[in-house]
N, CA and C atoms as a LAMMPS dump frame, in Angstrom:
ITEM: TIMESTEP
0
ITEM: NUMBER OF ATOMS
480
ITEM: BOX BOUNDS ff ff ff
-5.0000000000000000e+02 5.0000000000000000e+02
-5.0000000000000000e+02 5.0000000000000000e+02
-5.0000000000000000e+02 5.0000000000000000e+02
ITEM: ATOMS id mol type element x y z
1 1 1 N -84.73 -471.314 -374.822
2 1 2 C -84.004 -470.289 -374.096
3 1 3 C -84.743 -470.047 -372.777
4 2 1 N -84.017 -470.086 -371.687
5 2 2 C -84.656 -469.855 -370.386
6 2 3 C -84.813 -468.347 -370.142
7 3 1 N -85.52 -468.013 -369.061
8 3 2 C -85.831 -466.602 -368.776
9 3 3 C -84.569 -465.757 -368.602
10 4 1 N -83.551 -466.301 -367.953
11 4 2 C -82.316 -465.541 -367.734
12 4 3 C -81.6 -465.266 -369.062
13 5 1 N -81.55 -466.264 -369.933
14 5 2 C -80.93 -466.074 -371.244
15 5 3 C -81.719 -465.054 -372.078
16 6 1 N -83.048 -465.186 -372.021
17 6 2 C -83.907 -464.271 -372.768
18 6 3 C -83.723 -462.838 -372.262
19 7 1 N -83.663 -462.661 -370.95
20 7 2 C -83.462 -461.329 -370.376
21 7 3 C -82.12 -460.757 -370.815
22 8 1 N -81.097 -461.595 -370.81
23 8 2 C -79.778 -461.157 -371.265
24 8 3 C -79.792 -460.708 -372.715
25 9 1 N -80.525 -461.43 -373.544
26 9 2 C -80.61 -461.051 -374.952
27 9 3 C -81.343 -459.72 -375.108
28 10 1 N -82.446 -459.537 -374.391
29 10 2 C -83.152 -458.246 -374.446
30 10 3 C -82.25 -457.112 -373.969
31 11 1 N -81.475 -457.352 -372.917
32 11 2 C -80.558 -456.315 -372.42
33 11 3 C -79.534 -455.941 -373.486
34 12 1 N -78.982 -456.939 -374.182
35 12 2 C -77.994 -456.667 -375.234
36 12 3 C -78.632 -455.935 -376.42
37 13 1 N -79.857 -456.321 -376.787
38 13 2 C -80.568 -455.645 -377.874
39 13 3 C -80.853 -454.191 -377.488
40 14 1 N -81.226 -453.968 -376.243
41 14 2 C -81.498 -452.605 -375.766
42 14 3 C -80.255 -451.734 -375.923
43 15 1 N -79.113 -452.24 -375.506
44 15 2 C -77.85 -451.489 -375.628
45 15 3 C -77.542 -451.208 -377.101
46 16 1 N -77.707 -452.217 -377.946
47 16 2 C -77.427 -452.042 -379.368
48 16 3 C -78.378 -451.015 -379.99
49 17 1 N -79.649 -451.067 -379.612
50 17 2 C -80.609 -450.104 -380.155
51 17 3 C -80.353 -448.69 -379.654
52 18 1 N -79.888 -448.541 -378.429
53 18 2 C -79.539 -447.199 -377.935
54 18 3 C -78.522 -446.56 -378.872
55 19 1 N -77.531 -447.336 -379.284
56 19 2 C -76.494 -446.822 -380.186
57 19 3 C -77.05 -446.564 -381.58
58 20 1 N -77.818 -447.511 -382.111
59 20 2 C -78.344 -447.382 -383.466
60 20 3 C -79.35 -446.242 -383.588
61 21 1 N -80.215 -446.089 -382.596
62 21 2 C -81.261 -445.066 -382.678
63 21 3 C -80.738 -443.668 -382.389
64 22 1 N -79.514 -443.562 -381.894
65 22 2 C -78.897 -442.253 -381.665
66 22 3 C -78.384 -441.642 -382.971
67 23 1 N -78.3 -442.461 -384.014
68 23 2 C -77.811 -441.987 -385.312
69 23 3 C -78.921 -441.244 -386.044
70 24 1 N -78.548 -440.399 -387.013
71 24 2 C -79.564 -439.649 -387.757
72 24 3 C -80.565 -440.582 -388.44
73 25 1 N -81.784 -440.115 -388.497
74 25 2 C -82.844 -440.87 -389.156
75 25 3 C -84.19 -440.335 -388.717
76 26 1 N -85.233 -440.736 -389.405
77 26 2 C -86.561 -440.305 -389.01
78 26 3 C -87.277 -441.42 -388.253
79 27 1 N -88.518 -441.177 -387.881
80 27 2 C -89.277 -442.143 -387.089
81 27 3 C -89.408 -443.485 -387.782
82 28 1 N -89.699 -443.469 -389.078
83 28 2 C -89.867 -444.733 -389.791
84 28 3 C -88.573 -445.514 -389.873
85 29 1 N -87.451 -444.831 -390.095
86 29 2 C -86.178 -445.548 -390.167
87 29 3 C -85.817 -446.125 -388.796
88 30 1 N -86.135 -445.402 -387.726
89 30 2 C -85.867 -445.925 -386.384
90 30 3 C -86.714 -447.167 -386.097
91 31 1 N -87.987 -447.112 -386.472
92 31 2 C -88.866 -448.267 -386.237
93 31 3 C -88.453 -449.453 -387.106
94 32 1 N -88.04 -449.191 -388.329
95 32 2 C -87.576 -450.273 -389.202
96 32 3 C -86.324 -450.929 -388.621
97 33 1 N -85.432 -450.131 -388.074
98 33 2 C -84.219 -450.657 -387.447
99 33 3 C -84.565 -451.507 -386.232
100 34 1 N -85.455 -451.006 -385.389
101 34 2 C -85.882 -451.729 -384.19
102 34 3 C -86.489 -453.078 -384.573
103 35 1 N -87.374 -453.077 -385.542
104 35 2 C -88.045 -454.307 -385.973
105 35 3 C -87.041 -455.304 -386.556
106 36 1 N -86.151 -454.833 -387.414
107 36 2 C -85.175 -455.732 -388.035
108 36 3 C -84.274 -456.379 -386.988
109 37 1 N -83.811 -455.589 -386.038
110 37 2 C -82.923 -456.13 -385.01
111 37 3 C -83.648 -457.164 -384.155
112 38 1 N -84.832 -456.829 -383.676
113 38 2 C -85.598 -457.788 -382.869
114 38 3 C -85.898 -459.065 -383.643
115 39 1 N -86.341 -458.901 -384.867
116 39 2 C -86.756 -460.059 -385.657
117 39 3 C -85.607 -461.043 -385.894
118 40 1 N -84.421 -460.512 -386.079
119 40 2 C -83.286 -461.386 -386.397
120 40 3 C -82.494 -461.842 -385.175
121 41 1 N -82.734 -461.233 -384.034
122 41 2 C -82.025 -461.627 -382.809
123 41 3 C -82.844 -462.548 -381.909
124 42 1 N -84.164 -462.546 -382.079
125 42 2 C -85.027 -463.357 -381.219
126 42 3 C -85.568 -464.531 -382.035
127 43 1 N -85.1 -465.715 -381.719
128 43 2 C -85.415 -466.9 -382.511
129 43 3 C -86.905 -467.221 -382.569
130 44 1 N -87.643 -466.859 -381.552
131 44 2 C -89.059 -467.217 -381.512
132 44 3 C -89.963 -466.181 -382.178
133 45 1 N -89.391 -465.133 -382.774
134 45 2 C -90.187 -464.116 -383.459
135 45 3 C -90.41 -464.557 -384.909
136 46 1 N -91.671 -464.731 -385.299
137 46 2 C -92.042 -465.137 -386.651
138 46 3 C -92.437 -463.92 -387.49
139 47 1 N -93.174 -463.015 -386.899
140 47 2 C -93.575 -461.763 -387.548
141 47 3 C -93.377 -460.656 -386.528
142 48 1 N -92.706 -459.578 -386.936
143 48 2 C -92.372 -458.483 -386.03
144 48 3 C -92.639 -457.173 -386.753
145 49 1 N -93.52 -456.339 -386.204
146 49 2 C -93.776 -455.087 -386.899
147 49 3 C -94.685 -454.133 -386.157
148 50 1 N -94.851 -452.99 -386.771
149 50 2 C -95.675 -451.923 -386.215
150 50 3 C -96.975 -451.797 -386.985
151 51 1 N -98.004 -451.423 -386.256
152 51 2 C -99.256 -450.948 -386.834
153 51 3 C -99.472 -449.549 -386.285
154 52 1 N -99.903 -448.621 -387.151
155 52 2 C -100.1 -447.225 -386.776
156 52 3 C -101.574 -446.862 -386.804
157 53 1 N -101.977 -446.039 -385.844
158 53 2 C -103.313 -445.464 -385.879
159 53 3 C -103.296 -444.322 -386.89
160 54 1 N -104.207 -444.379 -387.839
161 54 2 C -104.311 -443.345 -388.862
162 54 3 C -105.79 -443.125 -389.155
163 55 1 N -106.289 -441.975 -388.744
164 55 2 C -107.699 -441.629 -388.944
165 55 3 C -108.616 -442.726 -388.409
166 56 1 N -108.29 -443.237 -387.223
167 56 2 C -109.126 -444.232 -386.562
168 56 3 C -108.948 -445.651 -387.059
169 57 1 N -107.961 -445.88 -387.928
170 57 2 C -107.71 -447.223 -388.441
171 57 3 C -106.293 -447.651 -388.081
172 58 1 N -106.076 -448.959 -388.03
173 58 2 C -104.737 -449.506 -387.78
174 58 3 C -104.179 -450.031 -389.094
175 59 1 N -103.092 -449.397 -389.548
176 59 2 C -102.484 -449.814 -390.802
177 59 3 C -101.05 -450.26 -390.575
178 60 1 N -100.589 -451.172 -391.415
179 60 2 C -99.257 -451.748 -391.281
180 60 3 C -98.173 -450.703 -391.487
181 61 1 N -97.131 -450.812 -390.663
182 61 2 C -95.942 -449.99 -390.788
183 61 3 C -94.752 -450.892 -391.064
184 62 1 N -93.553 -450.479 -390.687
185 62 2 C -92.376 -451.307 -390.91
186 62 3 C -92.526 -452.671 -390.221
187 63 1 N -92.175 -453.732 -390.96
188 63 2 C -92.247 -455.071 -390.387
189 63 3 C -91.267 -456.009 -391.059
190 64 1 N -91.047 -457.15 -390.409
191 64 2 C -90.22 -458.239 -390.924
192 64 3 C -91.045 -459.516 -390.79
193 65 1 N -90.979 -460.372 -391.794
194 65 2 C -91.706 -461.629 -391.774
195 65 3 C -92.608 -461.729 -392.99
196 66 1 N -93.549 -462.683 -392.944
197 66 2 C -94.462 -462.848 -394.082
198 66 3 C -95.323 -461.604 -394.299
199 67 1 N -95.969 -461.54 -395.449
200 67 2 C -96.821 -460.404 -395.79
201 67 3 C -97.853 -460.176 -394.687
202 68 1 N -98.022 -458.91 -394.335
203 68 2 C -98.917 -458.529 -393.239
204 68 3 C -100.304 -458.188 -393.745
205 69 1 N -101.267 -458.213 -392.827
206 69 2 C -102.567 -457.592 -393.094
207 69 3 C -102.287 -456.093 -393.157
208 70 1 N -102.696 -455.438 -394.212
209 70 2 C -102.401 -454.018 -394.364
210 70 3 C -103.281 -453.146 -393.477
211 71 1 N -104.495 -453.607 -393.213
212 71 2 C -105.452 -452.867 -392.401
213 71 3 C -106.121 -453.86 -391.462
214 72 1 N -106.135 -453.542 -390.167
215 72 2 C -106.759 -454.427 -389.184
216 72 3 C -108.175 -453.948 -388.886
217 73 1 N -109.119 -454.858 -388.96
218 73 2 C -110.524 -454.521 -388.704
219 73 3 C -110.654 -453.817 -387.362
220 74 1 N -111.414 -452.749 -387.363
221 74 2 C -111.542 -451.901 -386.164
222 74 3 C -112.089 -452.673 -384.967
223 75 1 N -111.451 -452.426 -383.812
224 75 2 C -111.865 -453 -382.53
225 75 3 C -111.922 -454.522 -382.539
226 76 1 N -111.019 -455.139 -383.3
227 76 2 C -110.94 -456.594 -383.401
228 76 3 C -109.49 -457.012 -383.221
229 77 1 N -109.274 -458.132 -382.578
230 77 2 C -107.946 -458.706 -382.481
231 77 3 C -107.106 -458.157 -381.342
232 78 1 N -105.895 -458.684 -381.253
233 78 2 C -104.992 -458.388 -380.144
234 78 3 C -104.467 -456.955 -380.214
235 79 1 N -104.16 -456.469 -381.404
236 79 2 C -103.629 -455.102 -381.531
237 79 3 C -104.637 -454.074 -381.033
238 80 1 N -105.877 -454.214 -381.455
239 80 2 C -106.898 -453.285 -380.986
240 80 3 C -107.145 -453.447 -379.489
241 81 1 N -107.061 -454.679 -378.978
242 81 2 C -107.251 -454.901 -377.534
243 81 3 C -106.181 -454.149 -376.745
244 82 1 N -104.935 -454.16 -377.218
245 82 2 C -103.863 -453.434 -376.527
246 82 3 C -104.129 -451.937 -376.523
247 83 1 N -104.696 -451.426 -377.61
248 83 2 C -105.031 -450.001 -377.681
249 83 3 C -106.189 -449.688 -376.742
250 84 1 N -107.222 -450.492 -376.788
251 84 2 C -108.403 -450.273 -375.95
252 84 3 C -108.072 -450.377 -374.463
253 85 1 N -107.267 -451.4 -374.123
254 85 2 C -106.913 -451.622 -372.713
255 85 3 C -105.724 -450.775 -372.267
256 86 1 N -105.078 -450.104 -373.237
257 86 2 C -103.936 -449.221 -372.96
258 86 3 C -102.809 -449.937 -372.222
259 87 1 N -102.526 -451.177 -372.65
260 87 2 C -101.442 -451.942 -372.027
261 87 3 C -100.985 -453.052 -372.964
262 88 1 N -99.815 -453.593 -372.652
263 88 2 C -99.288 -454.724 -373.408
264 88 3 C -100.148 -455.951 -373.149
265 89 1 N -100.277 -456.769 -374.179
266 89 2 C -101.074 -457.987 -374.065
267 89 3 C -100.26 -459.163 -374.582
268 90 1 N -100.21 -460.223 -373.776
269 90 2 C -99.557 -461.475 -374.144
270 90 3 C -100.652 -462.514 -374.352
271 91 1 N -100.645 -463.149 -375.521
272 91 2 C -101.642 -464.166 -375.839
273 91 3 C -100.93 -465.488 -376.115
274 92 1 N -101.056 -466.468 -375.202
275 92 2 C -100.371 -467.751 -375.371
276 92 3 C -100.87 -468.566 -376.568
277 93 1 N -102.172 -468.44 -376.886
278 93 2 C -102.76 -469.183 -378.003
279 93 3 C -103.747 -468.26 -378.706
280 94 1 N -103.335 -467.743 -379.866
281 94 2 C -104.176 -466.772 -380.574
282 94 3 C -105.487 -467.384 -381.061
283 95 1 N -105.512 -468.699 -381.235
284 95 2 C -106.717 -469.36 -381.721
285 95 3 C -107.82 -469.35 -380.673
286 96 1 N -107.461 -469.034 -379.43
287 96 2 C -108.437 -468.95 -378.35
288 96 3 C -108.786 -467.502 -378.006
289 97 1 N -108.194 -466.545 -378.713
290 97 2 C -108.448 -465.129 -378.447
291 97 3 C -109.657 -464.681 -379.261
292 98 1 N -110.708 -464.191 -378.598
293 98 2 C -111.919 -463.759 -379.325
294 98 3 C -111.607 -462.666 -380.35
295 99 1 N -112.015 -462.893 -381.585
296 99 2 C -111.826 -461.897 -382.634
297 99 3 C -110.418 -461.814 -383.19
298 100 1 N -109.576 -462.808 -382.897
299 100 2 C -108.202 -462.777 -383.411
300 100 3 C -108.206 -462.629 -384.926
301 101 1 N -107.318 -461.774 -385.416
302 101 2 C -107.178 -461.553 -386.854
303 101 3 C -106.024 -462.427 -387.334
304 102 1 N -106.327 -463.408 -388.159
305 102 2 C -105.316 -464.36 -388.627
306 102 3 C -104.718 -463.874 -389.949
307 103 1 N -103.657 -463.082 -389.855
308 103 2 C -102.976 -462.637 -391.071
309 103 3 C -102.156 -463.777 -391.671
310 104 1 N -101.695 -464.696 -390.814
311 104 2 C -100.947 -465.872 -391.254
312 104 3 C -101.316 -467.027 -390.333
313 105 1 N -101.807 -468.093 -390.909
314 105 2 C -102.295 -469.229 -390.11
315 105 3 C -101.187 -469.923 -389.327
316 106 1 N -99.934 -469.627 -389.645
317 106 2 C -98.822 -470.248 -388.905
318 106 3 C -98.577 -469.599 -387.548
319 107 1 N -99.147 -468.425 -387.317
320 107 2 C -98.973 -467.751 -386.024
321 107 3 C -99.814 -468.444 -384.962
322 108 1 N -99.187 -468.697 -383.808
323 108 2 C -99.885 -469.382 -382.712
324 108 3 C -99.919 -468.595 -381.412
325 109 1 N -98.969 -467.686 -381.208
326 109 2 C -98.995 -466.834 -380.017
327 109 3 C -98.555 -465.437 -380.423
328 110 1 N -98.844 -464.468 -379.531
329 110 2 C -98.641 -463.073 -379.916
330 110 3 C -98.418 -462.208 -378.676
331 111 1 N -97.64 -461.148 -378.877
332 111 2 C -97.503 -460.101 -377.871
333 111 3 C -97.641 -458.77 -378.596
334 112 1 N -98.368 -457.845 -377.973
335 112 2 C -98.568 -456.512 -378.545
336 112 3 C -98.251 -455.486 -377.469
337 113 1 N -97.409 -454.508 -377.837
338 113 2 C -96.985 -453.449 -376.922
339 113 3 C -97.379 -452.099 -377.528
340 114 1 N -98.134 -451.288 -376.786
341 114 2 C -98.514 -449.97 -377.312
342 114 3 C -97.307 -449.067 -377.583
343 115 1 N -97.419 -448.273 -378.647
344 115 2 C -96.444 -447.242 -378.993
345 115 3 C -97.079 -445.918 -378.595
346 116 1 N -96.409 -445.195 -377.679
347 116 2 C -96.973 -443.944 -377.159
348 116 3 C -96.094 -442.761 -377.533
349 117 1 N -96.735 -441.606 -377.693
350 117 2 C -95.971 -440.381 -377.898
351 117 3 C -95.588 -439.807 -376.527
352 118 1 N -94.938 -438.647 -376.518
353 118 2 C -94.456 -438.081 -375.248
354 118 3 C -95.59 -437.664 -374.319
355 119 1 N -96.795 -437.5 -374.861
356 119 2 C -97.958 -437.156 -374.034
357 119 3 C -98.642 -438.393 -373.47
358 120 1 N -98.116 -439.568 -373.808
359 120 2 C -98.7 -440.814 -373.327
360 120 3 C -99.86 -441.319 -374.163
361 121 1 N -100.112 -440.668 -375.302
362 121 2 C -101.187 -441.104 -376.192
363 121 3 C -100.691 -442.256 -377.063
364 122 1 N -101.529 -443.255 -377.231
365 122 2 C -101.166 -444.394 -378.073
366 122 3 C -101.318 -443.995 -379.532
367 123 1 N -100.228 -444.174 -380.291
368 123 2 C -100.234 -443.826 -381.715
369 123 3 C -100.045 -445.052 -382.595
370 124 1 N -99.884 -446.205 -381.967
371 124 2 C -99.695 -447.451 -382.7
372 124 3 C -99.319 -448.569 -381.746
373 125 1 N -98.887 -449.684 -382.328
374 125 2 C -98.47 -450.827 -381.521
375 125 3 C -97.306 -451.545 -382.186
376 126 1 N -96.495 -452.193 -381.357
377 126 2 C -95.532 -453.172 -381.838
378 126 3 C -96.216 -454.523 -381.675
379 127 1 N -96.271 -455.287 -382.739
380 127 2 C -96.947 -456.582 -382.759
381 127 3 C -95.909 -457.646 -383.089
382 128 1 N -95.843 -458.696 -382.279
383 128 2 C -94.914 -459.793 -382.54
384 128 3 C -95.689 -461.104 -382.461
385 129 1 N -95.534 -461.924 -383.489
386 129 2 C -96.157 -463.242 -383.545
387 129 3 C -95.081 -464.318 -383.5
388 130 1 N -95.475 -465.493 -383.018
389 130 2 C -94.593 -466.655 -383.009
390 130 3 C -95.351 -467.861 -383.544
391 131 1 N -94.616 -468.766 -384.184
392 131 2 C -95.203 -470.031 -384.62
393 131 3 C -95.47 -470.942 -383.429
394 132 1 N -94.77 -470.695 -382.321
395 132 2 C -94.88 -471.545 -381.129
396 132 3 C -96.031 -471.094 -380.244
397 133 1 N -96.683 -472.033 -379.616
398 133 2 C -97.676 -471.708 -378.595
399 133 3 C -96.95 -471.218 -377.355
400 134 1 N -97.538 -470.289 -376.642
401 134 2 C -96.997 -469.766 -375.375
402 134 3 C -95.535 -469.336 -375.503
403 135 1 N -95.198 -468.691 -376.618
404 135 2 C -93.814 -468.268 -376.865
405 135 3 C -93.421 -467.036 -376.057
406 136 1 N -94.413 -466.252 -375.626
407 136 2 C -94.133 -464.982 -374.964
408 136 3 C -94.55 -465.037 -373.502
409 137 1 N -93.781 -464.315 -372.679
410 137 2 C -94.049 -464.292 -371.245
411 137 3 C -93.744 -462.899 -370.708
412 138 1 N -93.688 -462.785 -369.401
413 138 2 C -93.442 -461.484 -368.781
414 138 3 C -92.047 -460.949 -369.106
415 139 1 N -91.097 -461.829 -369.334
416 139 2 C -89.751 -461.387 -369.726
417 139 3 C -89.812 -460.669 -371.07
418 140 1 N -90.582 -461.226 -372.007
419 140 2 C -90.756 -460.564 -373.308
420 140 3 C -91.463 -459.23 -373.133
421 141 1 N -92.521 -459.215 -372.339
422 141 2 C -93.276 -457.977 -372.126
423 141 3 C -92.365 -456.89 -371.57
424 142 1 N -91.634 -457.2 -370.512
425 142 2 C -90.745 -456.205 -369.902
426 142 3 C -89.644 -455.774 -370.859
427 143 1 N -89.044 -456.731 -371.553
428 143 2 C -87.968 -456.412 -372.498
429 143 3 C -88.447 -455.521 -373.632
430 144 1 N -89.607 -455.855 -374.195
431 144 2 C -90.138 -455.065 -375.306
432 144 3 C -90.61 -453.693 -374.851
433 145 1 N -91.22 -453.605 -373.68
434 145 2 C -91.634 -452.294 -373.173
435 145 3 C -90.417 -451.391 -372.958
436 146 1 N -89.344 -451.933 -372.428
437 146 2 C -88.113 -451.15 -372.214
438 146 3 C -87.543 -450.689 -373.558
439 147 1 N -87.554 -451.568 -374.543
440 147 2 C -87.059 -451.225 -375.871
441 147 3 C -87.941 -450.154 -376.523
442 148 1 N -89.248 -450.286 -376.367
443 148 2 C -90.158 -449.301 -376.957
444 148 3 C -89.949 -447.911 -376.352
445 149 1 N -89.487 -447.845 -375.115
446 149 2 C -89.213 -446.554 -374.484
447 149 3 C -88.051 -445.812 -375.141
448 150 1 N -87.279 -446.503 -375.978
449 150 2 C -86.19 -445.851 -376.704
450 150 3 C -86.719 -444.968 -377.84
451 151 1 N -87.929 -445.267 -378.302
452 151 2 C -88.509 -444.486 -379.403
453 151 3 C -89.14 -443.215 -378.855
454 152 1 N -88.841 -442.104 -379.472
455 152 2 C -89.432 -440.819 -379.093
456 152 3 C -90.116 -440.253 -380.327
457 153 1 N -91.345 -440.709 -380.524
458 153 2 C -92.09 -440.382 -381.72
459 153 3 C -93.346 -439.62 -381.331
460 154 1 N -93.528 -438.456 -381.9
461 154 2 C -94.693 -437.653 -381.568
462 154 3 C -95.913 -438.098 -382.362
463 155 1 N -95.724 -438.271 -383.64
464 155 2 C -96.81 -438.755 -384.485
465 155 3 C -96.2 -439.369 -385.738
466 156 1 N -96.985 -440.19 -386.382
467 156 2 C -96.549 -440.84 -387.6
468 156 3 C -97.26 -440.17 -388.762
469 157 1 N -96.508 -439.651 -389.69
470 157 2 C -97.095 -439.047 -390.881
471 157 3 C -97.112 -440.086 -391.978
472 158 1 N -98.307 -440.48 -392.39
473 158 2 C -98.431 -441.537 -393.386
474 158 3 C -98.88 -441.03 -394.743
475 159 1 N -99.12 -439.749 -394.841
476 159 2 C -99.531 -439.195 -396.118
477 159 3 C -98.396 -438.363 -396.706
478 160 1 N -98.409 -438.25 -397.994
479 160 2 C -97.335 -437.502 -398.679
480 160 3 C -97.472 -436.017 -398.473
């Protein structure tokens, strides 16, 4: 898929998510909907999901794909790098990323987009992996950042 086709697909997903996320539901149901739609509409997405900051740790949230790492080692890997650097990170080859956390050896590239509350504080990340090398580019970054702006989540409650 070329950049123009990819941009068109992100635009269509954004419109569809605007409608879906306007319906009743809580934060987790909205994130699960977002992940499911992205995962099934973007052919190059192998694993698509959220990790949440909880008491200084990153734990798995709603996702689609193979079984996830439930807890990501602190200050290690692409997800933590996105939190530390406070920006989206595109990694063309995860095997060359220092400290990469290999939850599934089939993943070869990754993009991580911070999830922020209305105060601009990072409360988690959207993490997407691909089996393909260099699967993600600036079109993915822009498309995913625009989609993430549809979520209006203050905090994630993970305890009963």
